[in-house]
C-alpha positions in Angstrom: 87.9 -47.3 121.1 90.3 -50.0 122.2 93.8 -49.3 121.0 94.1 -52.9 119.5 91.3 -52.1 117.2 93.5 -49.5 115.5 95.8 -52.2 114.0 93.6 -52.9 111.1 94.6 -53.9 107.6 95.0 -50.4 106.5 97.4 -49.5 109.2 99.9 -52.1 107.9 99.3 -51.6 104.3 100.2 -47.8 104.7 103.5 -48.4 106.8 106.6 -48.1 104.6 108.8 -50.0 106.9 106.0 -52.9 107.2 106.2 -53.2 103.4 109.9 -53.4 103.6 109.5 -56.3 106.0 107.0 -58.0 103.9 109.2 -58.0 101.0 112.4 -58.7 102.9 114.0 -55.7 101.8 115.6 -54.0 104.7 117.3 -55.8 107.6 116.5 -53.1 110.1 112.9 -53.1 109.3 112.8 -56.9 109.4 114.4 -56.9 112.9 111.9 -54.2 114.0 108.9 -56.1 112.8 109.8 -59.5 113.8 110.3 -58.1 117.4 106.9 -56.4 117.2 105.1 -59.6 115.9 106.6 -61.5 118.8 105.4 -59.0 121.3 102.0 -58.7 119.6 101.0 -62.2 118.6 97.2 -61.3 118.7 97.7 -59.5 115.4 99.4 -62.3 113.7 96.5 -63.1 111.3 96.0 -59.5 109.9 99.8 -59.2 109.8 100.0 -62.3 107.5 96.8 -61.1 105.5 98.7 -57.5 104.9 101.9 -59.4 104.0 100.0 -61.5 101.4 98.6 -58.4 99.7 101.9 -56.5 99.6 103.9 -59.5 98.2 101.2 -60.1 95.6 100.8 -56.8 94.3 103.3 -54.2 92.8 102.7 -50.8 94.3 103.7 -47.8 92.2 104.6 -44.7 93.8 102.1 -41.9 93.4 101.8 -38.3 94.6 98.6 -36.6 95.7 97.1 -34.0 93.9 96.6 -30.5 95.7 93.0 -31.2 95.9 93.8 -34.4 98.0 96.4 -32.7 100.4 94.1 -32.8 103.3 93.3 -36.4 103.0 97.1 -37.2 102.4 97.8 -35.2 105.6 95.4 -37.1 107.7 96.8 -40.3 106.3 100.2 -39.0 107.6 98.9 -38.2 111.0 97.5 -41.6 111.5 101.1 -42.9 111.1 102.3 -40.9 114.2 104.2 -43.5 116.4 106.4 -42.9 119.4 106.7 -44.6 122.8 108.7 -43.8 125.8 110.4 -46.4 128.0 113.1 -47.3 130.2 114.4 -50.3 128.1 114.0 -51.0 124.5 110.3 -51.4 123.5 108.6 -51.5 120.0 105.0 -50.6 120.5 102.9 -48.9 117.9 100.2 -46.4 118.9 98.3 -44.0 116.9 96.5 -41.5 119.2 95.7 -38.5 117.0 95.6 -35.0 118.1 92.9 -33.5 115.9 93.6 -30.0 117.0 97.0 -29.9 115.0 95.5 -30.9 111.5 94.9 -27.3 110.5 98.1 -26.0 111.5 99.9 -29.1 110.1 98.0 -28.7 106.8 99.3 -25.2 106.5 102.9 -26.4 107.1 102.4 -29.1 104.5 101.2 -26.6 101.9 104.3 -24.6 102.5 106.6 -27.8 102.2 105.0 -28.8 98.9 105.7 -25.5 97.3 109.4 -26.1 98.0 111.5 -27.4 95.1 114.8 -29.0 95.2 117.2 -27.8 92.4 119.7 -29.2 90.2 122.3 -27.0 88.3 125.5 -27.4 86.3 128.5 -25.7 87.3 130.7 -24.9 84.0 128.8 -27.6 82.4 130.9 -30.2 84.3 129.2 -30.7 87.5 125.7 -31.6 88.6 124.3 -30.5 92.0 121.2 -31.6 93.9 120.1 -29.7 97.1 117.2 -29.9 99.3 115.4 -27.2 101.4 114.7 -27.4 105.2 112.1 -30.2 105.5 112.4 -31.4 102.1 113.0 -34.9 100.8 113.6 -35.9 97.2 114.1 -39.3 95.3 116.9 -39.0 92.6 118.0 -41.4 89.9 121.6 -40.9 89.0 122.9 -41.3 85.4 124.0 -45.0 86.2 120.8 -46.1 87.6 121.6 -45.5 91.2 118.8 -44.6 93.4 119.3 -41.8 96.1 116.8 -40.5 98.7 118.3 -37.0 99.8 117.0 -35.8 103.3 116.1 -32.2 104.2 119.0 -29.6 104.3 121.3 -31.9 102.4 123.4 -31.8 99.1 125.2 -34.2 96.7 127.3 -33.1 93.6 129.3 -35.1 91.1 131.4 -34.5 87.9 129.2 -35.2 84.9 131.9 -37.5 83.5 132.2 -39.6 86.6 128.6 -39.9 88.2 129.6 -42.8 90.4 131.9 -40.5 92.6 129.2 -38.7 94.9 130.1 -35.8 97.3 127.7 -35.7 100.2 127.0 -33.0 102.7 123.9 -33.8 105.2 122.1 -37.2 105.0 121.1 -39.5 102.1 120.1 -43.2 101.5 121.8 -45.0 98.6 120.6 -48.1 96.6 123.6 -48.5 94.3 123.1 -49.9 90.9 125.7 -52.7 90.3 127.6 -53.0 86.9 128.6 -56.6 86.8 130.2 -56.3 83.3 132.8 -53.8 84.5 132.6 -54.2 88.2 132.7 -50.4 88.4 132.9 -49.1 91.7 130.8 -46.5 93.4 132.0 -43.8 95.9 130.4 -41.6 98.4 132.9 -38.9 99.7 132.3 -37.0 102.9 134.7 -34.7 104.9 135.6 -37.7 107.1 135.8 -40.7 104.8 135.1 -42.3 101.4 132.6 -45.2 101.1 133.6 -47.7 98.4 130.8 -49.7 96.9 130.2 -52.3 94.2 126.4 -52.6 94.7 124.5 -52.4 98.0 122.0 -50.3 100.1 123.3 -48.0 102.9 122.8 -44.7 104.8 125.2 -41.9 105.3 124.8 -39.2 107.7 127.4 -36.3 107.8 125.7 -34.2 110.7 127.3 -33.4 113.9 131.0 -33.2 112.8 131.3 -36.7 111.9 130.0 -39.4 109.4 127.8 -42.4 110.4 127.3 -45.1 107.7 124.7 -47.8 108.2 124.9 -50.8 105.9 121.5 -52.6 105.0 122.7 -54.8 102.3 125.8 -56.0 100.6 129.5 -55.1 101.5 131.3 -51.8 101.4 134.7 -50.6 102.5 135.3 -47.2 104.3 138.6 -45.4 103.5 139.5 -42.8 106.2 141.2 -39.7 105.6 144.3 -41.0 107.2 144.3 -44.0 104.8 143.0 -46.6 107.0 140.5 -49.0 105.5 137.6 -50.8 107.2 135.1 -53.2 106.2 131.3 -53.2 107.1 128.8 -56.1 107.2 125.0 -55.7 106.9 123.3 -54.3 110.0 126.3 -52.5 111.2 126.8 -48.9 111.9 130.2 -47.2 111.8 131.1 -43.7 113.1 134.1 -41.7 112.4 135.1 -38.1 113.1 138.1 -36.7 111.1 138.3 -34.2 113.9 138.5 -36.7 116.7 140.1 -39.6 114.8 137.5 -41.8 116.8 136.3 -44.9 114.7 133.3 -47.0 116.3 131.6 -50.1 115.1 128.2 -51.0 116.3 125.8 -53.6 115.5 122.2 -52.1 114.9 119.7 -54.4 116.6 116.9 -54.2 119.2 119.3 -53.7 122.0 121.4 -50.9 120.4 120.5 -47.4 121.0 120.3 -45.7 117.6 118.6 -42.9 115.5 118.1 -43.6 111.8 116.4 -42.0 109.1 115.4 -43.3 105.8 112.7 -42.9 103.3 110.7 -40.2 105.1 110.9 -41.8 108.5 112.8 -41.2 111.8 113.5 -44.3 113.7 114.6 -44.0 117.4 115.6 -46.8 119.8 116.3 -45.6 123.4 117.5 -42.2 122.0 117.8 -39.2 124.4 115.4 -36.3 123.6 118.3 -34.1 123.0 119.4 -36.5 120.0 116.0 -36.6 118.5 115.6 -32.8 118.7 119.2 -32.3 117.2 117.7 -34.2 114.1 115.0 -31.6 113.9 117.5 -28.7 114.2 119.4 -30.0 111.2 116.5 -31.1 109.1 114.3 -28.0 109.7 116.7 -25.3 110.5 115.4 -24.6 114.0 116.9 -24.0 117.3 116.0 -25.9 120.6 115.8 -24.6 124.1 115.1 -26.7 127.3 113.2 -25.4 130.4 115.1 -28.0 132.5 118.4 -30.0 131.8 116.8 -33.3 132.9 114.4 -33.0 129.8 117.5 -33.6 127.4 117.7 -37.2 128.8 114.2 -38.5 128.4 114.5 -41.8 126.2 112.5 -42.2 123.1 111.7 -45.5 120.9 109.6 -45.7 117.8 109.2 -44.0 114.4 107.5 -41.0 113.1 107.1 -39.4 109.5 109.8 -36.6 109.3 108.4 -34.7 106.4 106.3 -32.4 108.6 107.7 -30.3 111.5 104.3 -29.9 113.3 103.7 -33.6 113.1 107.1 -34.4 114.4 106.5 -31.9 117.3 103.1 -33.4 118.3 104.3 -37.0 118.3 107.4 -36.1 120.4 105.2 -34.2 123.0 103.0 -37.2 123.2 105.9 -39.7 123.8 107.7 -37.6 126.3 104.9 -35.8 128.3 106.3 -32.4 127.4 105.0 -29.4 125.9 107.0 -27.8 122.9 106.2 -24.4 121.5 107.5 -22.9 118.2 108.2 -19.2 118.1 110.3 -17.7 115.4 111.9 -21.1 114.6 112.9 -21.7 118.2 111.4 -24.8 119.7 111.1 -24.6 123.7 110.7 -27.9 125.5 108.8 -27.6 128.7 107.2 -29.8 131.4 103.5 -30.4 130.6 101.7 -29.9 133.9 98.8 -32.3 132.5 101.2 -35.3 132.7 
């Protein structure tokens, strides 16, 4: 079947980032899809139809029953999307390797049996922690929404739920309180994020903190007392160890790796950086048959709630073969490419 025929109405309606674009909710998704539409004008009619449906209907989040796990997994597999390039491209493909469905279903069944947990320390502190490969949606006492990525943790004092400690990775949609202008804080080992009401992503992996601002305005207070302001669409990185602070605009020409809402988004990111995301999220180790494999560039997005799906998509994008034995992923040349 011609690949262009795969971009049907259901394709767009089932894509979370496309829904964000249609509703104008996320600046990074808006940039992505505006560029995709410019490069794929033959799909403009169906894109507009999908947008009309999304903006005209309120979609409530639903979770599949155990009886529908296989159907849900097949739907996820159809969202696999990665391309390789030597310069930034945003091209969606959905070639499905049906041979991984059984294995991926087994992995998914294991993942859905995981449960995050919350507990109270001395009746004063609340803690939320995720397992490897698990993503949870939280609603804090003040109404703030948090999506907590795998192998991550947040905790706060019960008498101050707007002062959040974070280890790992999370996406925040902060509830503003206009009557009191109450601030919201996210604290990592490197810095403090000061917020009034906004949407942003915080990643504390790799001995540094990355903050990506989608909407609103925030201030970052470094441990040395320095304060820096962020604007929407900007990414700031700081390491308390190296004392290095960088500002970078996240756009189509900027190499980046983002996570939010169950999807990895990569733009001209070396394979070693992509695999590092799998290491921290799933608790695996990565080995390379050849050093040059680490530098293969990847652009695109994939669902990140299933390790087998991630591996299959990365293999397809890079022309490599990735084996998983005892939680060690070995990246090798694939002789069929």
